[in-house]
PDB file of N, CA, C and O in Angstrom:
ATOM      1  N   UNK A   1     -14.556 -91.449  53.459  1.00  0.00           N
ATOM      2  CA  UNK A   1     -13.394 -91.635  52.623  1.00  0.00           C
ATOM      3  C   UNK A   1     -12.794 -90.264  52.311  1.00  0.00           C
ATOM      4  O   UNK A   1     -13.509 -89.318  51.982  1.00  0.00           O
ATOM      5  N   UNK A   2     -11.507 -90.180  52.418  1.00  0.00           N
ATOM      6  CA  UNK A   2     -10.778 -88.938  52.156  1.00  0.00           C
ATOM      7  C   UNK A   2     -10.384 -88.842  50.677  1.00  0.00           C
ATOM      8  O   UNK A   2     -10.289 -89.855  49.984  1.00  0.00           O
ATOM      9  N   UNK A   3     -10.162 -87.636  50.215  1.00  0.00           N
ATOM     10  CA  UNK A   3      -9.726 -87.417  48.835  1.00  0.00           C
ATOM     11  C   UNK A   3      -8.441 -88.165  48.542  1.00  0.00           C
ATOM     12  O   UNK A   3      -8.290 -88.733  47.460  1.00  0.00           O
ATOM     13  N   UNK A   4      -7.516 -88.175  49.485  1.00  0.00           N
ATOM     14  CA  UNK A   4      -6.243 -88.875  49.282  1.00  0.00           C
ATOM     15  C   UNK A   4      -6.463 -90.371  49.072  1.00  0.00           C
ATOM     16  O   UNK A   4      -5.738 -90.995  48.296  1.00  0.00           O
ATOM     17  N   UNK A   5      -7.458 -90.960  49.755  1.00  0.00           N
ATOM     18  CA  UNK A   5      -7.779 -92.380  49.569  1.00  0.00           C
ATOM     19  C   UNK A   5      -8.286 -92.642  48.151  1.00  0.00           C
ATOM     20  O   UNK A   5      -7.913 -93.626  47.513  1.00  0.00           O
ATOM     21  N   UNK A   6      -9.137 -91.747  47.678  1.00  0.00           N
ATOM     22  CA  UNK A   6      -9.676 -91.889  46.321  1.00  0.00           C
ATOM     23  C   UNK A   6      -8.553 -91.794  45.303  1.00  0.00           C
ATOM     24  O   UNK A   6      -8.501 -92.590  44.365  1.00  0.00           O
ATOM     25  N   UNK A   7      -7.659 -90.839  45.471  1.00  0.00           N
ATOM     26  CA  UNK A   7      -6.540 -90.661  44.542  1.00  0.00           C
ATOM     27  C   UNK A   7      -5.639 -91.885  44.512  1.00  0.00           C
ATOM     28  O   UNK A   7      -5.098 -92.222  43.458  1.00  0.00           O
ATOM     29  N   UNK A   8      -5.465 -92.556  45.644  1.00  0.00           N
ATOM     30  CA  UNK A   8      -4.633 -93.755  45.688  1.00  0.00           C
ATOM     31  C   UNK A   8      -5.312 -94.928  44.990  1.00  0.00           C
ATOM     32  O   UNK A   8      -4.631 -95.773  44.410  1.00  0.00           O
ATOM     33  N   UNK A   9      -6.622 -94.993  45.035  1.00  0.00           N
ATOM     34  CA  UNK A   9      -7.363 -96.128  44.484  1.00  0.00           C
ATOM     35  C   UNK A   9      -7.650 -96.010  42.994  1.00  0.00           C
ATOM     36  O   UNK A   9      -7.780 -97.021  42.304  1.00  0.00           O
ATOM     37  N   UNK A  10      -7.747 -94.788  42.496  1.00  0.00           N
ATOM     38  CA  UNK A  10      -8.102 -94.578  41.096  1.00  0.00           C
ATOM     39  C   UNK A  10      -6.961 -93.920  40.335  1.00  0.00           C
ATOM     40  O   UNK A  10      -6.425 -92.899  40.765  1.00  0.00           O
ATOM     41  N   UNK A  11      -6.596 -94.505  39.212  1.00  0.00           N
ATOM     42  CA  UNK A  11      -5.595 -93.874  38.356  1.00  0.00           C
ATOM     43  C   UNK A  11      -6.275 -92.805  37.506  1.00  0.00           C
ATOM     44  O   UNK A  11      -7.488 -92.839  37.302  1.00  0.00           O
ATOM     45  N   UNK A  12      -5.495 -91.873  37.022  1.00  0.00           N
ATOM     46  CA  UNK A  12      -6.049 -90.831  36.158  1.00  0.00           C
ATOM     47  C   UNK A  12      -6.617 -91.456  34.881  1.00  0.00           C
ATOM     48  O   UNK A  12      -7.598 -90.958  34.328  1.00  0.00           O
ATOM     49  N   UNK A  13      -6.002 -92.545  34.415  1.00  0.00           N
ATOM     50  CA  UNK A  13      -6.502 -93.223  33.224  1.00  0.00           C
ATOM     51  C   UNK A  13      -7.904 -93.789  33.458  1.00  0.00           C
ATOM     52  O   UNK A  13      -8.754 -93.714  32.570  1.00  0.00           O
ATOM     53  N   UNK A  14      -8.153 -94.352  34.638  1.00  0.00           N
ATOM     54  CA  UNK A  14      -9.484 -94.889  34.952  1.00  0.00           C
ATOM     55  C   UNK A  14     -10.523 -93.773  35.033  1.00  0.00           C
ATOM     56  O   UNK A  14     -11.655 -93.937  34.577  1.00  0.00           O
ATOM     57  N   UNK A  15     -10.141 -92.662  35.604  1.00  0.00           N
ATOM     58  CA  UNK A  15     -11.069 -91.532  35.707  1.00  0.00           C
ATOM     59  C   UNK A  15     -11.404 -91.002  34.312  1.00  0.00           C
ATOM     60  O   UNK A  15     -12.571 -90.757  34.004  1.00  0.00           O
ATOM     61  N   UNK A  16     -10.386 -90.826  33.472  1.00  0.00           N
ATOM     62  CA  UNK A  16     -10.623 -90.359  32.105  1.00  0.00           C
ATOM     63  C   UNK A  16     -11.528 -91.326  31.354  1.00  0.00           C
ATOM     64  O   UNK A  16     -12.461 -90.907  30.669  1.00  0.00           O
ATOM     65  N   UNK A  17     -11.253 -92.620  31.484  1.00  0.00           N
ATOM     66  CA  UNK A  17     -12.048 -93.642  30.811  1.00  0.00           C
ATOM     67  C   UNK A  17     -13.509 -93.587  31.251  1.00  0.00           C
ATOM     68  O   UNK A  17     -14.414 -93.747  30.432  1.00  0.00           O
ATOM     69  N   UNK A  18     -13.734 -93.365  32.525  1.00  0.00           N
ATOM     70  CA  UNK A  18     -15.096 -93.259  33.054  1.00  0.00           C
ATOM     71  C   UNK A  18     -15.886 -92.163  32.336  1.00  0.00           C
ATOM     72  O   UNK A  18     -17.091 -92.299  32.123  1.00  0.00           O
ATOM     73  N   UNK A  19     -15.211 -91.091  31.968  1.00  0.00           N
ATOM     74  CA  UNK A  19     -15.860 -89.969  31.290  1.00  0.00           C
ATOM     75  C   UNK A  19     -15.731 -90.041  29.768  1.00  0.00           C
ATOM     76  O   UNK A  19     -16.043 -89.077  29.069  1.00  0.00           O
ATOM     77  N   UNK A  20     -15.273 -91.183  29.259  1.00  0.00           N
ATOM     78  CA  UNK A  20     -15.166 -91.363  27.818  1.00  0.00           C
ATOM     79  C   UNK A  20     -14.000 -90.627  27.193  1.00  0.00           C
ATOM     80  O   UNK A  20     -14.030 -90.321  26.001  1.00  0.00           O
ATOM     81  N   UNK A  21     -12.979 -90.339  27.974  1.00  0.00           N
ATOM     82  CA  UNK A  21     -11.808 -89.613  27.487  1.00  0.00           C
ATOM     83  C   UNK A  21     -10.597 -90.536  27.478  1.00  0.00           C
ATOM     84  O   UNK A  21     -10.473 -91.420  28.326  1.00  0.00           O
ATOM     85  N   UNK A  22      -9.705 -90.324  26.512  1.00  0.00           N
ATOM     86  CA  UNK A  22      -8.480 -91.110  26.451  1.00  0.00           C
ATOM     87  C   UNK A  22      -7.357 -90.226  25.935  1.00  0.00           C
ATOM     88  O   UNK A  22      -7.501 -89.543  24.920  1.00  0.00           O
ATOM     89  N   UNK A  23      -6.254 -90.249  26.636  1.00  0.00           N
ATOM     90  CA  UNK A  23      -5.093 -89.470  26.221  1.00  0.00           C
ATOM     91  C   UNK A  23      -4.396 -90.175  25.058  1.00  0.00           C
ATOM     92  O   UNK A  23      -4.473 -91.396  24.926  1.00  0.00           O
ATOM     93  N   UNK A  24      -3.719 -89.398  24.222  1.00  0.00           N
ATOM     94  CA  UNK A  24      -2.952 -89.990  23.131  1.00  0.00           C
ATOM     95  C   UNK A  24      -1.613 -90.502  23.663  1.00  0.00           C
ATOM     96  O   UNK A  24      -1.376 -90.476  24.871  1.00  0.00           O
ATOM     97  N   UNK A  25      -0.748 -90.962  22.781  1.00  0.00           N
ATOM     98  CA  UNK A  25       0.524 -91.562  23.215  1.00  0.00           C
ATOM     99  C   UNK A  25       1.448 -90.556  23.902  1.00  0.00           C
ATOM    100  O   UNK A  25       2.391 -90.948  24.590  1.00  0.00           O
ATOM    101  N   UNK A  26       1.183 -89.277  23.720  1.00  0.00           N
ATOM    102  CA  UNK A  26       1.973 -88.234  24.384  1.00  0.00           C
ATOM    103  C   UNK A  26       1.305 -87.740  25.662  1.00  0.00           C
ATOM    104  O   UNK A  26       1.692 -86.713  26.219  1.00  0.00           O
ATOM    105  N   UNK A  27       0.297 -88.481  26.119  1.00  0.00           N
ATOM    106  CA  UNK A  27      -0.474 -88.124  27.322  1.00  0.00           C
ATOM    107  C   UNK A  27      -1.182 -86.778  27.183  1.00  0.00           C
ATOM    108  O   UNK A  27      -1.321 -86.033  28.153  1.00  0.00           O
ATOM    109  N   UNK A  28      -1.623 -86.480  25.977  1.00  0.00           N
ATOM    110  CA  UNK A  28      -2.357 -85.251  25.701  1.00  0.00           C
ATOM    111  C   UNK A  28      -3.781 -85.612  25.297  1.00  0.00           C
ATOM    112  O   UNK A  28      -4.015 -86.647  24.675  1.00  0.00           O
ATOM    113  N   UNK A  29      -4.730 -84.749  25.656  1.00  0.00           N
ATOM    114  CA  UNK A  29      -6.095 -84.916  25.200  1.00  0.00           C
ATOM    115  C   UNK A  29      -6.737 -83.555  25.024  1.00  0.00           C
ATOM    116  O   UNK A  29      -6.267 -82.550  25.558  1.00  0.00           O
ATOM    117  N   UNK A  30      -7.813 -83.544  24.267  1.00  0.00           N
ATOM    118  CA  UNK A  30      -8.543 -82.291  24.067  1.00  0.00           C
ATOM    119  C   UNK A  30      -9.231 -81.914  25.366  1.00  0.00           C
ATOM    120  O   UNK A  30      -9.793 -82.766  26.054  1.00  0.00           O
ATOM    121  N   UNK A  31      -9.184 -80.655  25.691  1.00  0.00           N
ATOM    122  CA  UNK A  31      -9.794 -80.159  26.917  1.00  0.00           C
ATOM    123  C   UNK A  31     -11.299 -80.425  26.874  1.00  0.00           C
ATOM    124  O   UNK A  31     -11.955 -80.043  25.906  1.00  0.00           O
ATOM    125  N   UNK A  32     -11.859 -81.069  27.897  1.00  0.00           N
ATOM    126  CA  UNK A  32     -13.289 -81.372  27.891  1.00  0.00           C
ATOM    127  C   UNK A  32     -14.177 -80.161  28.185  1.00  0.00           C
ATOM    128  O   UNK A  32     -15.401 -80.267  28.114  1.00  0.00           O
ATOM    129  N   UNK A  33     -13.586 -79.023  28.511  1.00  0.00           N
ATOM    130  CA  UNK A  33     -14.363 -77.849  28.899  1.00  0.00           C
ATOM    131  C   UNK A  33     -14.652 -76.890  27.754  1.00  0.00           C
ATOM    132  O   UNK A  33     -15.501 -76.008  27.883  1.00  0.00           O
ATOM    133  N   UNK A  34     -13.950 -77.057  26.630  1.00  0.00           N
ATOM    134  CA  UNK A  34     -14.221 -76.225  25.463  1.00  0.00           C
ATOM    135  C   UNK A  34     -13.764 -76.954  24.207  1.00  0.00           C
ATOM    136  O   UNK A  34     -12.937 -77.865  24.268  1.00  0.00           O
ATOM    137  N   UNK A  35     -14.312 -76.542  23.072  1.00  0.00           N
ATOM    138  CA  UNK A  35     -13.973 -77.194  21.816  1.00  0.00           C
ATOM    139  C   UNK A  35     -12.629 -76.681  21.316  1.00  0.00           C
ATOM    140  O   UNK A  35     -12.355 -75.481  21.332  1.00  0.00           O
ATOM    141  N   UNK A  36     -11.806 -77.611  20.874  1.00  0.00           N
ATOM    142  CA  UNK A  36     -10.506 -77.246  20.313  1.00  0.00           C
ATOM    143  C   UNK A  36     -10.122 -78.265  19.253  1.00  0.00           C
ATOM    144  O   UNK A  36     -10.622 -79.390  19.253  1.00  0.00           O
ATOM    145  N   UNK A  37      -9.234 -77.870  18.352  1.00  0.00           N
ATOM    146  CA  UNK A  37      -8.822 -78.753  17.264  1.00  0.00           C
ATOM    147  C   UNK A  37      -7.662 -79.649  17.669  1.00  0.00           C
ATOM    148  O   UNK A  37      -7.588 -80.800  17.239  1.00  0.00           O
ATOM    149  N   UNK A  38      -6.774 -79.143  18.477  1.00  0.00           N
ATOM    150  CA  UNK A  38      -5.590 -79.892  18.895  1.00  0.00           C
ATOM    151  C   UNK A  38      -5.611 -80.105  20.406  1.00  0.00           C
ATOM    152  O   UNK A  38      -6.066 -79.232  21.146  1.00  0.00           O
ATOM    153  N   UNK A  39      -5.124 -81.259  20.872  1.00  0.00           N
ATOM    154  CA  UNK A  39      -5.070 -81.508  22.313  1.00  0.00           C
ATOM    155  C   UNK A  39      -4.192 -80.477  23.022  1.00  0.00           C
ATOM    156  O   UNK A  39      -3.099 -80.155  22.556  1.00  0.00           O
ATOM    157  N   UNK A  40      -4.678 -79.966  24.148  1.00  0.00           N
ATOM    158  CA  UNK A  40      -3.894 -79.003  24.920  1.00  0.00           C
ATOM    159  C   UNK A  40      -3.815 -79.370  26.399  1.00  0.00           C
ATOM    160  O   UNK A  40      -3.174 -78.669  27.182  1.00  0.00           O
ATOM    161  N   UNK A  41      -4.465 -80.469  26.780  1.00  0.00           N
ATOM    162  CA  UNK A  41      -4.467 -80.880  28.177  1.00  0.00           C
ATOM    163  C   UNK A  41      -3.469 -82.012  28.347  1.00  0.00           C
ATOM    164  O   UNK A  41      -3.612 -83.066  27.727  1.00  0.00           O
ATOM    165  N   UNK A  42      -2.471 -81.805  29.170  1.00  0.00           N
ATOM    166  CA  UNK A  42      -1.414 -82.791  29.407  1.00  0.00           C
ATOM    167  C   UNK A  42      -1.654 -83.465  30.747  1.00  0.00           C
ATOM    168  O   UNK A  42      -1.917 -82.795  31.745  1.00  0.00           O
ATOM    169  N   UNK A  43      -1.565 -84.797  30.772  1.00  0.00           N
ATOM    170  CA  UNK A  43      -1.653 -85.520  32.035  1.00  0.00           C
ATOM    171  C   UNK A  43      -0.305 -86.154  32.335  1.00  0.00           C
ATOM    172  O   UNK A  43       0.475 -86.460  31.433  1.00  0.00           O
ATOM    173  N   UNK A  44      -0.054 -86.341  33.605  1.00  0.00           N
ATOM    174  CA  UNK A  44       1.219 -86.884  34.064  1.00  0.00           C
ATOM    175  C   UNK A  44       0.985 -88.134  34.908  1.00  0.00           C
ATOM    176  O   UNK A  44       1.067 -88.068  36.134  1.00  0.00           O
ATOM    177  N   UNK A  45       0.692 -89.285  34.267  1.00  0.00           N
ATOM    178  CA  UNK A  45       0.528 -90.501  35.046  1.00  0.00           C
ATOM    179  C   UNK A  45       1.872 -90.923  35.629  1.00  0.00           C
ATOM    180  O   UNK A  45       2.895 -90.617  35.017  1.00  0.00           O
ATOM    181  N   UNK A  46       1.937 -91.586  36.739  1.00  0.00           N
ATOM    182  CA  UNK A  46       0.826 -92.090  37.529  1.00  0.00           C
ATOM    183  C   UNK A  46       0.288 -91.074  38.527  1.00  0.00           C
ATOM    184  O   UNK A  46      -0.548 -91.422  39.361  1.00  0.00           O
ATOM    185  N   UNK A  47       0.740 -89.845  38.466  1.00  0.00           N
ATOM    186  CA  UNK A  47       0.269 -88.828  39.400  1.00  0.00           C
ATOM    187  C   UNK A  47      -1.154 -88.410  39.059  1.00  0.00           C
ATOM    188  O   UNK A  47      -1.471 -88.201  37.888  1.00  0.00           O
ATOM    189  N   UNK A  48      -2.009 -88.286  40.057  1.00  0.00           N
ATOM    190  CA  UNK A  48      -3.404 -87.918  39.802  1.00  0.00           C
ATOM    191  C   UNK A  48      -3.584 -86.415  39.599  1.00  0.00           C
ATOM    192  O   UNK A  48      -4.355 -85.765  40.304  1.00  0.00           O
ATOM    193  N   UNK A  49      -2.860 -85.883  38.626  1.00  0.00           N
ATOM    194  CA  UNK A  49      -2.940 -84.443  38.379  1.00  0.00           C
ATOM    195  C   UNK A  49      -2.903 -84.197  36.880  1.00  0.00           C
ATOM    196  O   UNK A  49      -2.320 -84.982  36.133  1.00  0.00           O
ATOM    197  N   UNK A  50      -3.507 -83.137  36.450  1.00  0.00           N
ATOM    198  CA  UNK A  50      -3.417 -82.724  35.058  1.00  0.00           C
ATOM    199  C   UNK A  50      -3.160 -81.230  35.022  1.00  0.00           C
ATOM    200  O   UNK A  50      -3.609 -80.476  35.885  1.00  0.00           O
ATOM    201  N   UNK A  51      -2.429 -80.829  34.005  1.00  0.00           N
ATOM    202  CA  UNK A  51      -2.063 -79.426  33.882  1.00  0.00           C
ATOM    203  C   UNK A  51      -2.374 -78.972  32.465  1.00  0.00           C
ATOM    204  O   UNK A  51      -1.847 -79.550  31.514  1.00  0.00           O
ATOM    205  N   UNK A  52      -3.215 -77.952  32.290  1.00  0.00           N
ATOM    206  CA  UNK A  52      -3.466 -77.449  30.947  1.00  0.00           C
ATOM    207  C   UNK A  52      -2.180 -76.905  30.331  1.00  0.00           C
ATOM    208  O   UNK A  52      -1.417 -76.199  30.991  1.00  0.00           O
ATOM    209  N   UNK A  53      -1.949 -77.233  29.080  1.00  0.00           N
ATOM    210  CA  UNK A  53      -0.766 -76.776  28.360  1.00  0.00           C
ATOM    211  C   UNK A  53      -1.212 -76.118  27.061  1.00  0.00           C
ATOM    212  O   UNK A  53      -2.343 -76.310  26.613  1.00  0.00           O
ATOM    213  N   UNK A  54      -0.326 -75.351  26.469  1.00  0.00           N
ATOM    214  CA  UNK A  54      -0.612 -74.777  25.159  1.00  0.00           C
ATOM    215  C   UNK A  54      -1.697 -73.728  25.217  1.00  0.00           C
ATOM    216  O   UNK A  54      -1.638 -72.806  26.031  1.00  0.00           O
ATOM    217  N   UNK A  55      -2.695 -73.866  24.348  1.00  0.00           N
ATOM    218  CA  UNK A  55      -3.716 -72.832  24.215  1.00  0.00           C
ATOM    219  C   UNK A  55      -4.856 -72.948  25.213  1.00  0.00           C
ATOM    220  O   UNK A  55      -5.678 -72.038  25.316  1.00  0.00           O
ATOM    221  N   UNK A  56      -4.921 -74.036  25.940  1.00  0.00           N
ATOM    222  CA  UNK A  56      -6.021 -74.205  26.893  1.00  0.00           C
ATOM    223  C   UNK A  56      -5.837 -73.250  28.059  1.00  0.00           C
ATOM    224  O   UNK A  56      -4.876 -73.370  28.819  1.00  0.00           O
ATOM    225  N   UNK A  57      -6.755 -72.303  28.203  1.00  0.00           N
ATOM    226  CA  UNK A  57      -6.653 -71.330  29.283  1.00  0.00           C
ATOM    227  C   UNK A  57      -7.634 -71.573  30.403  1.00  0.00           C
ATOM    228  O   UNK A  57      -7.777 -70.737  31.295  1.00  0.00           O
ATOM    229  N   UNK A  58      -8.319 -72.713  30.370  1.00  0.00           N
ATOM    230  CA  UNK A  58      -9.330 -73.009  31.386  1.00  0.00           C
ATOM    231  C   UNK A  58      -8.657 -73.460  32.659  1.00  0.00           C
ATOM    232  O   UNK A  58      -9.334 -73.759  33.643  1.00  0.00           O
TER     233      UNK A  58
END
């Protein structure tokens, strides 16, 4: 199975849910790689990509 096949079959929401993560109504969530007070990770559904925003430098 190719990476592109996996991306077509799984939404970013399903992947986040699998890891116990959920974006807020603005599609923002706290970065899972470090502790932070405010969400800085922005996701862009339905595209299988996420881009750190704000203070998240990871």
